[in-house]
N, C-alpha and C positions, 0 to 999 in steps of 0.2 A: 795359793790353793785355788782350784777351780772346780766347780760342780756344774755339770751339764745335764739338763733334764728336758724331755719333750714337753711342749705346750699343747694341750689338747690331745687328740688322738695321734699316735705315731703312725708313720707310713705303713700301710698294710703290706703283707708279703705279696710279691708280684714277680712275674716272669721277666727276667732281664734280657730276653731275646724272644723272638717270635717263633711260633710253630712253623710258619712258612720257611723261615731261615733254617731251622733244623731239618725240615723235610728236604730242602734243597741240598744241604750239606750231606745228607744220607742218600741222596739220589733216589728218593721215594716218590711215588705218585700218590695222588689223593687217596687211592683205594688200597695202598699197601699197608697202611696202619691207621689207627684211629687218632683223632686229635687229642683225646683224653690220654692215650699212652705217651704221645710226644710231650704233652703239657706236663705230665708227671715227671718225665726225664728233665725237662727244662726247670721245673720247680726245684728238683733235687740239685741240679747243677747251679742254679741261682743261689740256693741256700749255701752250698759249698763255697761259692765265690764270695758271698758276703761274710761268711765265717773267716775266710782267709784274709780278706781286706781288713776285717776287724772293727768296722764302724758302719753306722747307717749312712747310706749314700743317696737315698731317695728323698725328694723334696718334703720338708717337714718344718714346723715352727719349733724353735728351741729357745731355752733361756739358760744363760751362763751366769753364775755368780762367781766373781773373781775377787779374791782378797789377798792383799800382801801388806807387809809392815809399812808404817808411815815413813820409816827411814829409807825405804827402797825407792828407786826410780826405775822405770821401765820404758824402753823405746816403743814397745808395742804390747797390746793385749792379744793373747792367743785364744781364739774361740775353739770350742771342742768339736765342731762339725764344719765341714767345708765340702764343696764350694759355697760361699756365702752369696746369696742373691739380694738380700736386703737387710738392713738394720731397722727394726721397727720401734725400738725404745731403748733408752740407755739412761741409767741413773748413777750418780757418783755420790756415795755417802748419803743416799736418800734424796738427793737433788736431781730431778728429772730434767734432761736436756730438751729443748724445744725441737720441733721438726727441723727448723733452720740449723740448729746446732748439730743435730744428727747428720744432716746432709753435708755439713762441712768437714766431717770426719773422714780422713783418707782411709781407704779400705783396699786390701789385697784379697779379692774374692777367692782366688784359687787356693790360698794357704790359710785363710781365715784370720789374717792379722789386721788389727785396726790400730791406727796411729793417732796421736794428738792432732787437733786441728792446726792448720798452718798459722793461725793468728794467736795460738796459745803457747804455753811452755812446750819445749821440744820433747819432754818426757812426761809419761804418766806418773803422777805422785801416788804414794801408797794410800790404800783405802779400800773401800768396798764398792765394786762395780757390778751392776746388774744389767745384762745385755739381752734383749729380746731380738731374735733375728730369724730369718728364713734361710735354710741351707739345704743343698742337695740337688741332684739332677732329676729331670722329669722323663717319663716314658712317652712313647708315641700314644696318641689317643685319637678317637674320632669325635668331632664336635657334634653339636645338635643338628647340623645340616648334613651330617654324613661325610664331612671332609676330614681326611687324615691330617692331624697336626703333629709334626715331627717333634720328638722330645729332645732333651739335651744330654741324655746319657751317652758317654763317649763310645764310639764304635769299637774301641779296643776292649772294653768290658763286655760288650755284646759278643765279640769274637771269642773271648776266653770262655764265656758261658757255653757257646756252641761247641767249642773243642771239648769241654767237659761233658756235655750232653751226648756228643757222638761217642766218647769213650764209654759212657754208661750204657749206651745202646749196644755197643759191641761186647761189653763185659757181661751182659745179661746171660745168666745161666752158668757163669764160671766165676772163679775167684778173681776179683778185680785187681788183686795184687800179684796174680800169677803172670810172670813174664814169658816163660817158656817151659816146655816139658818134652821128654823123649820117652818113647816106648821101646826103644832098642836096648838089648842087654838088660842090665838091672834097672835101667831107667834113671832119669835125672830130672829134677825140678828146681826152678829158681823163682824167687819172689822179688818184687820191687820194694825194697825196704825203705826207699826214699819217699814213698807215697804218704807216710804219716806226717812228714814235714810240710806237705802241701795240702793237707786236709783231704787227701784222697783224690785230688785233681791231677790230671796229667801235668808233667813239668812244664810243657809248653803253655798251658793255661796259667799256671802259677807265675811263670816268667812275665807274662803280659800284665797280670794283676799286681805285681810287685810295686809298680809305680804308683798305685793307688792305695797301698797298704798303710795302716796306722801302726807304726812301730814304736814301742815304748810309750812313755807318758809325755804328751805335749804340754 
């Protein structure tokens, strides 16, 4: 059993792509639309992307409590959030490891797997493990000197958000599920019934985000 909770304040809602990126994708000039309008579209697209991914992906501190029977042995402990950037504390049955002990623990950051130290038993023994760690990607930001510091959020996620935001822009004022319609004869209308499976995002965006999605229980 594993319980994952944020430590301190969770990551605040944020745009996963920039207004400039969206403006370029729409071939808009600075005067064609307001930043507020584009920001709103990006926020909606970012929220849709996060719901589809199904987990928090921005940098935050977390604590996992993992328990399993004493008769069990495990090759790895699976943390609830990834990518993991640092393990800050770890206790086993109430015994806290030293900084040196934590540093000796092999870690697969991309998947959130931690393995027993090389100089210890090859498997984790059953018990209660409490792991404090930092996980998630960062966004671009401007430092105190006004210099842009590049974040670590994958470009693929940014691209998917832009695709979704562009679709929202073009769907403004019409049914976003409407694929086509005809005014000739008695008329005909068709809807995109697959949109519910992608959280309302275009399939192209969902295909990109599938690689980052949390499926089932880890």
